C-alpha positions as CSV (number, residue, x, y, z in Angstrom):
1,M,14.6,18.5,-21.6
2,R,10.8,18.9,-22.4
3,S,8.4,20.4,-19.8
4,V,4.7,19.7,-19.2
5,G,1.7,21.0,-17.1
6,C,1.5,18.3,-15.0
7,V,3.0,14.9,-14.3
8,V,0.9,12.5,-12.8
9,V,2.9,9.6,-11.1
10,G,0.8,6.4,-10.4
11,G,-1.9,5.1,-12.6
12,G,-4.3,3.6,-9.6
13,P,-7.6,5.2,-8.5
14,A,-6.1,8.6,-7.5
15,G,-3.6,9.2,-10.2
16,L,-6.5,8.5,-12.9
17,A,-8.7,10.7,-11.2
18,A,-6.3,13.3,-11.0
19,A,-5.2,13.0,-14.7
20,R,-8.9,12.9,-15.9
21,T,-10.0,16.0,-14.0
22,A,-6.9,18.1,-15.1
23,A,-7.3,16.9,-18.7
24,R,-10.8,17.5,-18.8
25,H,-10.3,20.9,-17.9
26,G,-7.6,21.7,-20.4
27,V,-4.3,20.9,-18.6
28,R,-1.6,19.2,-20.5
29,V,-1.2,16.0,-18.5
30,L,1.4,13.2,-18.7
31,L,0.8,10.2,-16.5
32,V,3.5,7.8,-15.9
33,D,2.8,4.0,-14.4
34,E,5.3,1.7,-13.6
35,N,3.2,-1.3,-14.5
36,A,2.3,-2.4,-18.2
37,E,-1.4,-1.6,-17.8
38,L,-3.2,1.2,-15.9
39,G,-5.4,0.7,-12.8
40,G,-2.9,0.2,-9.9
41,Q,-3.8,-2.5,-7.2
42,Y,-7.6,-1.8,-6.6
43,Y,-8.6,-1.7,-10.7
44,R,-6.2,-4.4,-11.8
45,Q,-6.7,-5.1,-15.2
46,M,-5.9,-8.6,-16.7
47,P,-3.2,-8.0,-19.4
48,D,-4.3,-8.1,-23.2
49,S,-1.9,-11.0,-23.6
50,F,-3.6,-13.4,-21.1
51,H,-7.0,-15.2,-21.7
52,A,-9.2,-16.2,-19.0
53,P,-11.9,-19.0,-19.4
54,G,-15.4,-17.4,-20.9
55,D,-17.1,-17.6,-17.5
56,A,-14.3,-16.0,-15.6
57,K,-16.1,-12.3,-15.5
58,P,-14.1,-9.0,-14.4
59,G,-14.9,-8.2,-10.8
60,E,-17.0,-5.0,-10.0
61,E,-13.4,-3.2,-9.3
62,S,-11.9,-4.0,-12.7
63,A,-14.9,-3.0,-14.8
64,E,-15.2,0.4,-13.0
65,G,-11.2,1.0,-13.6
66,R,-11.6,0.2,-17.4
67,R,-14.2,2.7,-17.6
68,L,-12.1,5.3,-16.0
69,I,-9.0,4.1,-18.1
70,D,-11.0,4.7,-21.4
71,E,-11.9,8.1,-20.1
72,V,-8.4,9.1,-19.5
73,R,-7.3,7.5,-22.9
74,A,-10.1,9.6,-24.6
75,L,-9.1,12.9,-22.9
76,G,-5.7,12.6,-24.9
77,V,-3.8,11.9,-21.7
78,E,-0.1,11.2,-22.7
79,L,0.8,7.7,-21.2
80,R,4.1,6.4,-20.3
81,L,3.9,2.8,-19.0
82,G,6.3,0.7,-17.8
83,A,8.2,3.6,-16.8
84,V,9.9,3.7,-13.5
85,V,10.3,7.2,-11.8
86,W,13.6,6.9,-10.2
87,G,14.2,10.4,-9.2
88,I,12.8,13.8,-8.6
89,F,15.0,16.8,-8.7
90,D,15.1,20.6,-7.8
91,Q,12.3,22.5,-9.3
92,R,10.2,19.5,-10.1
93,I,12.2,17.5,-12.5
94,V,10.9,14.0,-12.9
95,A,13.7,11.7,-13.9
96,L,11.8,8.3,-15.3
97,A,13.4,5.0,-17.0
98,T,12.2,2.4,-19.2
99,R,14.2,-0.8,-19.7
100,D,16.3,1.0,-22.6
101,E,16.3,4.7,-21.9
102,T,15.9,7.4,-19.5
103,E,14.0,10.7,-19.5
104,R,13.9,13.8,-17.5
105,I,10.9,16.0,-17.6
106,G,10.0,19.4,-16.4
107,A,6.7,19.6,-14.4
108,E,4.8,22.8,-13.8
109,T,3.1,20.6,-11.3
110,L,3.5,17.3,-9.8
111,I,1.0,14.9,-8.7
112,L,2.3,11.9,-6.7
113,A,-0.3,8.9,-6.5
114,P,2.3,6.3,-5.6
115,G,-0.1,3.9,-3.5
116,A,1.0,1.6,-0.7
117,Y,2.2,-2.1,-0.3
118,D,1.5,-4.7,2.0
119,R,2.9,-4.0,5.6
120,P,5.9,-6.7,6.1
121,V,5.6,-8.9,9.4
122,P,8.7,-11.0,10.0
123,F,7.6,-14.0,11.6
124,P,9.2,-17.9,12.0
125,G,8.2,-19.1,8.3
126,W,7.5,-16.1,6.4
127,T,10.3,-16.8,3.9
128,L,8.5,-20.3,3.1
129,P,7.0,-20.6,-0.6
130,G,3.1,-20.4,0.0
131,V,3.2,-17.3,2.4
132,V,1.9,-14.5,0.5
133,T,0.5,-11.1,1.3
134,A,-3.1,-10.0,1.0
135,G,-2.3,-7.6,-1.8
136,G,-0.5,-9.9,-3.5
137,A,-3.1,-12.7,-3.3
138,Q,-5.8,-10.3,-4.4
139,N,-3.5,-9.2,-7.4
140,L,-3.2,-12.9,-8.5
141,M,-6.8,-13.5,-8.6
142,K,-8.3,-10.1,-9.9
143,G,-5.5,-9.6,-12.4
144,Y,-4.8,-13.3,-13.6
145,R,-7.4,-15.3,-12.2
146,V,-5.0,-17.5,-10.4
147,L,-5.4,-19.0,-6.9
148,P,-2.4,-18.6,-4.6
149,G,-3.1,-22.0,-3.2
150,R,-6.1,-24.6,-2.5
151,R,-6.3,-24.7,1.4
152,V,-5.5,-21.4,2.7
153,L,-5.4,-19.6,6.2
154,I,-5.8,-15.8,6.3
155,A,-4.3,-13.7,9.1
156,G,-4.1,-10.2,9.5
157,S,-6.0,-7.1,10.2
158,G,-8.8,-5.0,8.5
159,P,-11.5,-5.2,5.6
160,L,-9.3,-6.6,3.0
161,L,-9.0,-10.1,4.9
162,L,-12.9,-10.4,4.0
163,V,-12.2,-9.4,0.4
164,V,-9.5,-12.0,0.0
165,A,-11.5,-14.8,1.4
166,H,-14.3,-13.6,-1.0
167,Y,-12.3,-14.1,-3.8
168,L,-10.4,-17.3,-2.5
169,L,-13.9,-19.2,-2.2
170,R,-15.3,-17.6,-5.3
171,G,-12.4,-19.3,-7.1
172,G,-12.9,-22.5,-5.5
173,A,-10.2,-22.5,-2.5
174,Q,-10.9,-23.6,0.9
175,V,-10.6,-21.3,3.4
176,V,-9.6,-22.8,6.7
177,A,-9.7,-20.0,8.8
178,V,-9.8,-15.6,8.8
179,C,-7.7,-14.5,12.0
180,E,-8.4,-10.8,12.4
181,A,-6.1,-9.2,15.1
182,S,-8.4,-6.6,16.4
183,P,-10.8,-8.3,19.3
184,M,-14.4,-8.2,19.0
185,R,-15.0,-6.0,21.9
186,R,-13.4,-3.1,19.6
187,I,-15.6,-4.0,16.8
188,W,-18.4,-3.7,19.0
189,R,-17.3,-0.5,20.5
190,F,-17.1,1.0,17.2
191,A,-20.2,-0.1,15.7
192,H,-22.6,2.7,16.4
193,R,-20.1,4.9,14.6
194,M,-20.5,2.9,11.3
195,L,-24.0,3.7,11.1
196,P,-23.8,7.1,8.7
197,H,-21.8,4.9,6.7
198,L,-24.1,1.9,6.0
199,N,-23.0,1.3,2.5
200,F,-19.7,0.2,3.4
201,V,-21.1,-1.5,6.7
202,Q,-23.2,-3.5,4.3
203,Q,-20.6,-4.8,1.9
204,G,-18.8,-6.0,5.0
205,Y,-21.9,-7.8,6.4
206,H,-22.3,-9.3,2.7
207,Y,-18.9,-10.7,3.0
208,R,-18.8,-11.9,6.5
209,R,-22.2,-14.0,6.0
210,E,-20.6,-15.8,2.8
211,I,-17.8,-16.7,4.7
212,K,-19.6,-18.0,7.4
213,A,-22.0,-20.0,5.2
214,A,-18.7,-21.5,3.7
215,G,-18.2,-23.1,7.1
216,V,-14.9,-20.7,7.6
217,R,-13.7,-20.3,10.9
218,L,-13.6,-16.3,12.0
219,L,-11.3,-15.8,14.9
220,T,-11.0,-12.3,16.2
221,G,-8.1,-11.0,18.7
222,H,-5.8,-13.9,17.0
223,V,-2.4,-13.2,15.0
224,I,-0.2,-15.7,13.1
225,R,2.3,-17.1,15.2
226,R,4.6,-19.1,12.4
227,A,4.2,-20.9,9.4
228,L,4.9,-24.6,9.1
229,G,7.0,-26.4,6.7
230,S,10.6,-27.0,5.3
231,T,10.4,-26.5,1.6
232,E,7.0,-25.1,1.5
233,V,4.2,-24.4,3.6
234,T,2.3,-27.3,5.1
235,G,0.3,-25.6,7.8
236,A,0.4,-22.7,10.5
237,V,0.0,-21.5,13.9
238,V,-1.9,-18.9,15.2
239,S,-2.6,-17.4,18.8
240,R,-4.6,-15.2,20.7
241,C,-3.0,-11.8,20.8
242,D,-3.1,-8.8,23.4
243,D,-4.3,-5.2,22.6
244,Q,-0.9,-4.4,21.0
245,W,-1.4,-7.3,18.6
246,G,1.5,-9.2,20.6
247,P,1.0,-13.2,20.9
248,V,-0.3,-14.5,24.3
249,G,1.6,-17.4,25.2
250,D,-0.2,-21.0,25.4
251,T,-3.2,-20.1,23.4
252,E,-2.2,-21.5,19.9
253,T,-4.0,-23.5,17.4
254,H,-2.9,-25.4,14.7
255,F,-4.1,-25.5,11.0
256,D,-3.3,-27.5,8.2
257,A,-2.7,-25.5,5.1
258,D,-0.8,-25.2,1.8
259,T,-0.7,-21.1,1.7
260,V,-1.0,-18.2,4.2
261,V,-2.1,-14.9,3.2
262,V,-0.9,-12.3,5.7
263,G,-2.5,-8.8,5.5
264,Y,-1.7,-6.4,8.7
265,G,-2.5,-3.3,6.7
266,F,-0.6,-1.5,4.4
267,V,2.5,1.1,4.2
268,S,2.2,4.5,2.1
269,S,4.9,4.4,-0.8
270,L,6.8,7.4,0.6
271,E,10.2,7.3,-1.6
272,L,9.1,9.8,-4.2
273,S,7.6,12.4,-1.8
274,R,10.7,12.2,0.5
275,L,13.1,12.6,-2.7
276,A,10.7,15.6,-3.8
277,G,11.6,17.1,-0.2
278,C,8.2,17.0,1.4
279,D,7.8,17.1,5.1
280,H,6.2,14.0,6.7
281,R,4.9,13.0,10.1
282,Y,4.6,9.7,11.9
283,D,0.7,8.4,12.6
284,A,0.5,6.2,15.3
285,E,-2.9,4.9,14.1
286,L,-1.6,3.8,10.7
287,G,1.6,2.8,12.1
288,G,3.8,4.7,9.7
289,Y,4.8,8.2,7.9
290,V,2.5,10.2,5.8
291,P,3.3,13.3,4.0
292,V,2.0,16.6,5.6
293,R,-0.4,18.3,3.1
294,N,-3.0,21.3,3.2
295,R,-6.6,21.3,2.2
296,E,-5.7,21.4,-1.4
297,M,-3.8,17.9,-1.2
298,E,-0.5,20.2,-1.6
299,S,2.5,19.0,-0.1
300,T,5.0,21.3,1.8
301,V,7.1,21.5,-1.5
302,P,4.8,24.0,-3.6
303,G,3.8,22.7,-6.8
304,V,3.7,19.1,-5.3
305,F,0.7,17.1,-4.6
306,V,0.3,13.8,-3.1
307,V,-2.9,12.0,-3.2
308,G,-4.6,8.6,-2.4
309,D,-3.0,5.7,-0.4
310,G,0.7,7.1,-0.8
311,A,-0.6,10.0,1.6
312,G,-2.0,7.5,4.3
313,V,-3.9,4.5,3.3
314,A,-7.6,5.2,3.1
315,G,-9.1,3.2,0.6
316,S,-10.2,3.7,-3.0
317,A,-13.2,6.2,-2.6
318,V,-10.8,8.8,-0.9
319,A,-8.3,8.1,-3.5
320,L,-10.7,9.2,-6.3
321,L,-11.8,12.2,-4.7
322,E,-8.1,13.4,-3.5
323,G,-7.2,12.9,-7.2
324,H,-10.0,14.7,-8.3
325,L,-9.5,17.6,-6.0
326,A,-5.7,17.9,-6.9
327,G,-6.8,18.1,-10.5
328,L,-9.3,20.7,-10.0
329,V,-6.5,22.8,-7.9
330,V,-4.0,22.3,-10.9
331,A,-6.4,23.4,-13.6
332,N,-7.1,26.3,-11.3
333,R,-3.5,27.6,-10.9
334,Q,-2.9,27.2,-14.6
335,G,-5.8,29.4,-15.7
336,H,-8.3,26.7,-17.1
337,L,-10.9,26.3,-14.2
338,L,-11.6,29.9,-12.5
339,G,-14.2,31.6,-10.2
340,R,-17.4,30.2,-9.3
341,D,-17.0,27.3,-11.5
342,Y,-13.8,26.2,-9.6
343,A,-14.9,27.3,-6.0
344,R,-18.2,25.1,-6.6
345,E,-16.3,22.1,-7.7
346,A,-13.7,22.3,-5.1
347,S,-16.3,23.0,-2.3
348,R,-18.2,19.9,-3.6
349,A,-15.2,17.5,-3.4
350,R,-14.0,18.7,-0.1
351,G,-17.5,17.9,1.2
352,R,-17.6,14.6,0.0
353,L,-14.0,13.9,1.4
354,L,-15.0,15.1,5.0
355,H,-18.1,12.8,5.1
356,L,-15.5,9.6,4.1
357,T,-13.0,11.1,6.3
358,G,-15.2,10.1,9.3
359,F,-15.3,6.7,8.3
360,R,-11.6,6.5,7.6
361,R,-11.2,7.6,11.3
362,V,-13.7,4.7,12.6
363,M,-11.7,2.4,10.6
364,D,-8.2,3.5,11.6
365,E,-9.2,3.2,15.3
366,L,-11.0,-0.1,15.0
367,Y,-7.9,-1.6,13.4
368,R,-5.3,0.4,14.8
369,F,-1.7,-1.1,14.1
370,G,-0.4,-3.0,17.1
371,P,3.6,-2.9,17.1
372,G,3.5,-6.1,19.3
373,L,3.6,-7.9,15.8
374,Y,7.2,-7.1,15.6
375,T,7.7,-9.5,18.5
376,L,6.5,-12.3,16.8
377,A,9.9,-12.6,15.2
378,E,12.5,-14.8,16.9
379,D,16.4,-14.4,17.0
380,Q,17.1,-16.5,13.6
381,T,13.9,-15.2,11.9
382,T,14.9,-13.5,8.7
383,L,14.7,-9.7,9.0
384,C,16.0,-8.6,5.8
385,R,15.3,-10.9,2.8
386,C,17.7,-9.3,0.3
387,E,21.0,-9.4,2.2
388,E,19.6,-12.3,4.4
389,V,20.3,-10.3,7.9
390,A,18.7,-12.2,11.0
391,V,16.6,-10.2,13.7
392,A,19.3,-11.6,16.1
393,D,21.8,-9.3,14.0
394,A,19.7,-6.3,14.2
395,L,19.2,-7.0,17.9
396,E,23.0,-7.0,18.7
397,A,23.6,-3.8,16.5
398,A,20.9,-1.9,18.7
399,R,22.4,-3.5,21.9
400,D,25.8,-2.3,21.0
401,G,25.0,1.3,20.4
402,A,23.0,1.7,16.8
403,S,19.8,3.6,17.6
404,H,19.0,4.7,14.2
405,V,17.9,2.4,11.1
406,N,20.9,4.0,9.1
407,E,23.5,3.0,11.7
408,V,22.1,-0.8,11.8
409,K,21.9,-0.8,8.1
410,A,25.7,0.3,8.0
411,W,26.9,-2.3,10.4
412,T,24.7,-5.2,9.2
413,R,23.6,-4.3,5.6
414,V,20.2,-4.7,6.3
415,G,18.0,-2.5,3.7
416,M,20.8,-2.7,1.2
417,G,19.3,-4.9,-1.2
418,R,17.1,-4.8,-4.0
419,C,14.0,-3.6,-1.9
420,Q,15.9,-0.8,-0.6
421,G,14.5,-1.5,3.1
422,R,10.8,-1.5,1.9
423,M,10.4,-5.0,3.2
424,C,12.7,-4.4,6.3
425,G,12.7,-1.0,7.1
426,P,9.3,-0.7,9.4
427,A,10.5,-3.9,11.4
428,L,13.8,-2.6,12.0
429,A,12.7,0.5,13.4
430,H,10.0,-1.0,15.8
431,L,12.7,-3.6,16.7
432,I,15.2,-0.7,17.6
433,A,12.5,1.0,19.6
434,Y,11.9,-2.0,21.6
435,T,15.6,-2.7,22.5
436,T,16.6,0.8,23.3
437,G,13.3,1.6,25.2
438,K,12.8,4.8,22.9
439,P,10.0,5.8,20.7
440,V,10.0,4.2,17.2
441,T,10.4,7.9,15.9
442,E,13.3,8.1,17.0
443,A,14.6,5.1,15.0
444,G,14.0,7.0,12.0
445,V,13.7,5.8,8.4
446,F,16.4,5.1,5.6
447,T,17.5,8.0,3.9
448,P,16.2,8.1,0.6
449,R,18.4,8.2,-2.1
450,P,18.1,7.7,-6.1
451,P,17.4,5.6,-7.8
452,A,14.3,5.3,-5.7
453,K,13.7,1.8,-7.4
454,P,16.3,-0.5,-9.6
455,V,17.2,0.8,-13.0
456,P,19.2,-0.9,-15.7
457,L,22.4,0.4,-15.4
458,A,22.4,0.8,-19.4
459,A,19.6,2.9,-19.2
460,L,21.5,5.2,-17.0
461,A,24.9,4.9,-19.1
462,R,22.7,6.4,-22.2
463,E,21.6,9.4,-20.2
464,T,25.2,10.3,-19.3
465,R,26.2,10.4,-23.1
């Protein structure tokens, strides 16, 4: 087993920034990403094998990402693409696998930048073809120049809704409505706190003006109620919602659509930080767990850093700075960046982070997660897509005494499928909380076990030889 100075897991903004900074100061860095291309979700790059029309120019984010990727390559960072990190063991031993082989690598320091994924929200019709997440729709358009549909309803919460609408309109789709769960009164209440961050406000205003000019209906205080159709989406129903994002009766509006884009925020990918033994805490505003970190981005496990959206969703600007700061700390501890040089660079990074943290807090409060979303599901709504477990089955287990997600898992097989509970775990915890009347934190999370993601048995078999 070989060892390297620093293993960075994740090739999005945070991971790229960490690798660039550490390598620039002399640290030997290995960057691992499960995708074939670097960039993550935000810097999504079009595959080299894919050819788009000449007028399909890459977005500003893709071009910015390409410059960062080129810089990382030029610094000599070792890359392992198409490799899944499936386990983290004692003494920061990282187990990774490709389609054909597995490898274990010792890391003097480990920087986790796993990113986040769209929050899954079960509602009637959510398994129909034509229902896609906001992140998935954005990836299709940014990475492949493919529209998810032609007549699209967007429902969710947060600024990403406007970004997705922008890409859809630019690609020629018809957006019938954008339904934001947060009410307008909350948006106005936080308006004055956004003034120190005018660049972000102006960008949002530009998107909003463009969308309204296209004749798109902008509804605030509304949530998706159901997707319509038997074999595919033919329409959708939305309704007003209360402050907890629960649906309000007799307020439904019907839209004809062939696609429903749903984006109620993101959930940090915590599988690796939990396997590494890091402590986590529940953040009610984000509606999920996040790793406990110090001001240097280090977790409660010495030598293990967690940066970017995998430590609490805050956007690309924060992710870049957190990755940069972690890279500085690693370079300092390994003797490559010392004294005043380190103090100056680290202080500058922390100052910029502090400024952005103010905007992040405003966004977290403005789009504070509403657990009432999980009352959208009906008894026969599918909860666990992998194992085809209905909401009624999980509720019955909770009423019969199962008070933890692991207990419901053992009784019903919910969370035992290929996604390993990523798509059903958050919803299950809230359903248990509603049924038992206990805090969602008592419902817990599924116990993490390797492999963190599906790995070919052939690859594991070769490791045991």
